[in-house]
C-alpha positions in Angstrom: 12.1 -18.8 -23.1 13.6 -16.4 -20.6 13.5 -13.5 -23.1 9.7 -14.2 -23.7 9.2 -14.2 -20.0 10.9 -10.9 -19.5 9.3 -9.2 -22.5 5.8 -10.4 -21.5 6.3 -9.3 -17.9 7.6 -5.9 -18.8 4.9 -5.3 -21.4 2.0 -6.2 -19.0 3.6 -4.4 -16.1 4.1 -1.2 -18.1 0.5 -1.3 -19.4 -0.8 -1.8 -15.9 1.4 1.0 -14.6 0.5 3.4 -17.3 -3.2 2.6 -17.8 -4.7 0.5 -14.9 -3.2 2.2 -11.9 -4.0 5.8 -13.1 -7.6 4.6 -13.9 -8.0 3.1 -10.4 -6.7 6.4 -8.9 -9.1 8.4 -10.8 -12.0 6.2 -9.8 -11.0 6.5 -6.1 -10.7 10.2 -6.4 -14.1 10.4 -8.1 -15.6 8.7 -5.0 -14.2 11.5 -2.8 -11.7 9.3 -0.9 -8.8 11.2 0.8 -5.1 10.1 0.5 -5.4 8.1 3.7 -8.1 5.9 2.1 -6.7 5.7 -1.5 -3.2 4.5 -0.5 -4.1 1.0 0.7 -6.5 0.5 -2.2 -3.9 1.6 -4.7 -1.5 -0.9 -3.1 -4.0 -3.7 -3.7 -4.4 -2.6 -7.3 -0.6 -2.6 -7.8 -0.4 -6.2 -6.4 -3.0 -7.3 -8.8 -1.1 -5.8 -11.8 2.0 -7.4 -10.6 0.3 -10.8 -10.3 -1.2 -10.4 -13.7 2.2 -9.6 -15.2 3.7 -12.7 -13.7 0.9 -14.9 -14.9 1.0 -13.7 -18.5 4.8 -13.9 -18.6 4.6 -17.6 -17.5 2.1 -18.3 -20.2 4.0 -16.6 -22.9 7.2 -18.4 -21.9 5.5 -21.8 -22.3 5.5 -22.5 -18.6 1.8 -23.1 -18.4 2.1 -26.4 -16.4 4.4 -24.6 -13.9 1.9 -21.8 -13.7 -0.9 -24.2 -13.0 1.0 -25.8 -10.2 1.8 -22.4 -8.7 -1.9 -21.4 -9.1 -3.1 -24.6 -7.3 -0.6 -24.0 -4.4 -1.7 -20.4 -4.3 -5.4 -21.3 -4.2 -4.8 -23.7 -1.4 -2.7 -21.2 0.5 -5.3 -18.5 -0.1 -8.0 -20.8 1.3 -6.0 -21.6 4.4 -5.1 -17.9 5.0 -8.7 -17.0 4.4 -10.0 -19.3 7.2 -7.3 -18.0 9.5 -7.9 -14.4 8.7 -11.8 -14.3 8.5 -12.1 -11.6 11.1 -9.3 -9.5 9.6 -10.8 -9.7 6.1 -14.3 -9.0 7.4 -13.0 -5.9 9.1 -11.1 -4.9 6.0 -14.1 -5.1 3.8 -16.1 -3.2 6.4 -13.5 -0.5 6.3 -13.8 -0.2 2.6 -17.6 0.2 3.0 -17.0 2.9 5.6 -14.7 4.8 3.3 -17.1 4.6 0.3 -20.5 4.9 2.0 -19.4 7.5 4.6 -21.9 6.7 7.4 -19.6 9.0 9.6 -16.5 11.1 9.3 -13.5 12.0 11.5 -14.8 14.4 14.1 -18.4 13.1 14.1 -20.2 12.1 17.3 -21.6 8.6 16.8 -23.5 6.0 18.9 -23.8 2.3 18.3 -25.2 -0.9 19.9 -28.4 0.9 21.0 -26.5 3.8 22.6 -24.3 1.5 24.8 -21.2 3.1 23.3 -20.7 6.7 22.0 -18.0 9.1 21.3 -16.1 11.2 18.8 -14.5 9.6 15.8 -10.7 10.3 15.9 -9.4 7.9 13.2 -10.7 5.5 10.5 -8.4 2.8 9.1 -9.2 -0.2 6.9 -9.3 -2.5 10.0 -10.3 -0.5 13.0 -11.8 2.9 13.9 -10.7 4.8 17.0 -13.4 6.5 19.0 -12.7 8.9 22.0 -15.5 8.6 24.5 -16.9 11.5 26.5 -15.0 10.2 29.5 -11.8 10.7 27.4 -11.2 7.0 27.0 -9.9 5.7 23.6 -11.9 2.9 22.0 -10.3 0.8 19.2 -13.4 -0.6 17.4 -13.3 -3.3 14.7 -14.9 -1.9 11.6 -17.3 -4.8 11.3 -19.0 -3.8 14.5 -19.7 -0.4 13.0 -21.2 -1.8 9.8 -23.1 -4.9 11.1 -25.5 -2.8 13.3 -27.2 0.5 13.4 -25.0 3.6 13.8 -26.6 6.7 15.1 -24.9 9.9 13.8 -26.6 12.9 15.5 -24.3 15.4 13.8 -24.6 14.1 10.2 -27.1 16.8 9.4 -27.0 20.6 9.9 -29.7 20.6 12.5 -30.5 18.4 15.6 -33.8 18.3 17.5 -33.6 18.0 21.3 -36.5 16.8 23.6 -37.0 17.3 27.3 -39.9 16.6 29.5 -40.8 19.3 32.2 -42.9 17.9 35.0 -45.3 20.3 36.7 -47.9 19.7 39.5 -51.5 18.9 38.7 -52.7 22.2 40.3 -50.3 24.3 38.2 -51.3 26.3 35.2 -50.5 24.3 32.1 -50.9 27.3 29.7 -48.5 29.4 31.8 -45.9 26.6 32.0 -46.2 26.1 28.2 -45.6 29.8 27.7 -42.6 29.9 29.9 -41.0 26.9 28.2 -41.5 28.5 24.7 -40.3 31.9 25.8 -37.0 30.6 27.4 -36.4 28.6 24.2 -36.8 31.7 22.0 -34.4 33.7 24.3 -31.5 31.2 24.0 -29.2 32.2 21.2 -28.3 28.6 20.6 -31.9 27.4 19.9 -33.2 28.0 16.4 -36.3 30.0 15.7 -37.1 27.9 12.6 -38.2 25.2 13.1 -39.8 27.0 16.1 -39.8 25.5 19.7 -42.9 23.4 20.5 -44.5 22.0 23.7 -46.9 19.0 24.0 -48.5 17.5 27.0 -47.2 13.9 26.8 -47.6 12.4 30.3 -50.2 12.3 33.1 -47.9 10.6 35.7 -48.7 9.7 39.3 -47.2 12.9 40.7 -46.8 15.3 37.8 -48.0 16.4 34.3 -45.4 16.0 31.7 -44.8 18.8 29.1 -42.4 17.7 26.4 -40.4 20.6 24.9 -38.9 20.2 21.4 -36.2 22.6 20.3 -33.7 22.6 17.4 -30.0 23.5 17.4 -27.8 24.3 14.4 -24.4 22.8 13.5 -24.6 20.4 16.5 -21.7 18.8 18.4 -21.8 17.0 21.6 -20.5 19.9 23.6 -23.2 22.2 22.1 -25.8 19.6 22.9 -25.0 19.4 26.6 -24.4 23.1 27.0 -27.5 24.2 25.2 -29.8 21.7 27.0 -28.3 22.5 30.4 -28.7 26.4 30.1 -32.2 26.0 28.6 -33.4 23.6 31.4 -31.8 25.9 34.1 -33.6 29.0 32.7 -37.0 27.3 32.6 -36.5 26.0 36.2 -35.8 29.6 37.4 -38.8 30.9 35.6 -41.0 28.2 37.2 -39.7 29.1 40.6 -40.4 32.8 40.0 -43.9 32.0 38.8 -44.7 29.6 41.6 -44.9 26.5 39.3 -43.7 23.4 41.2 -41.7 20.5 39.8 -43.1 17.9 42.2 -41.1 15.1 43.9 -42.5 11.6 43.4 -45.0 10.7 46.2 -46.1 7.5 47.6 -49.1 6.9 49.9 -48.6 4.1 52.5 -51.6 2.4 54.1 -52.3 -0.6 56.3 -51.7 -1.8 59.8 -48.8 -3.0 61.9 -49.0 -6.4 63.5 -46.6 -7.2 66.4 -45.7 -10.8 66.8 -45.8 -12.1 70.4 -47.7 -9.0 71.7 -48.3 -9.0 75.6 -51.9 -8.5 76.7 -52.9 -6.1 79.5 -53.9 -9.1 81.8 -50.3 -10.5 81.4 -48.9 -7.1 82.3 -51.1 -6.9 85.5 -50.2 -10.4 86.5 -46.6 -9.6 86.1 -47.0 -6.4 88.2 -48.7 -8.5 91.0 -45.7 -10.7 91.2 
């Protein structure tokens, strides 16, 4: 019985080590996963092979009843552990999806929860991801939070469109302002010529006319986004000043009268003077 157990265990274990584990490794590599992602998944595959070898060995040695008892205990333990580790397992599965679907990579700038949180991805593990915010804070985020909602990845593509609304006065020349906005975009080396910059009148507000500029930058990162927009807006503002185009302040007209409680009449004043 002991000999059959050992022989069956060695045979199944050897087949798994020679055939199954290399096959799993090839599948993981074909998915483009790096070593950091392959290692924990390969460990899971090894545990499965080891468990299969033990199970087959018990069966070959005629210890089926014992194996059934072990399986029952194992199932109960698995159920209890599953309830206790729901969040851990949920984040683990989410981590696998992040590795396989690749919604973002290390070094990407991402936003989630409708832009409430944003930062640069510094590390991705099977349970959590670490994000460095633009205030240099480190966020440790459970992976399930990054897979249950919408993730915005502005730098996933090679090009990023930026929009900015310039407000001018109602008496200013719209055509001249549009020409200045486009010219300054074409002058900036960080702004692409194709697709070309565009300007559209999008707002007729209380105190200004809104001209929305749309520009494109290549190979975007968060630093490029801030720097490019800042330099561009500054250049347009200086041209507006030189051409006499105003960026008006919000204005409010107040009307009505002022009522004084307990006002003293002229007769009362005279009477007081006589006294």
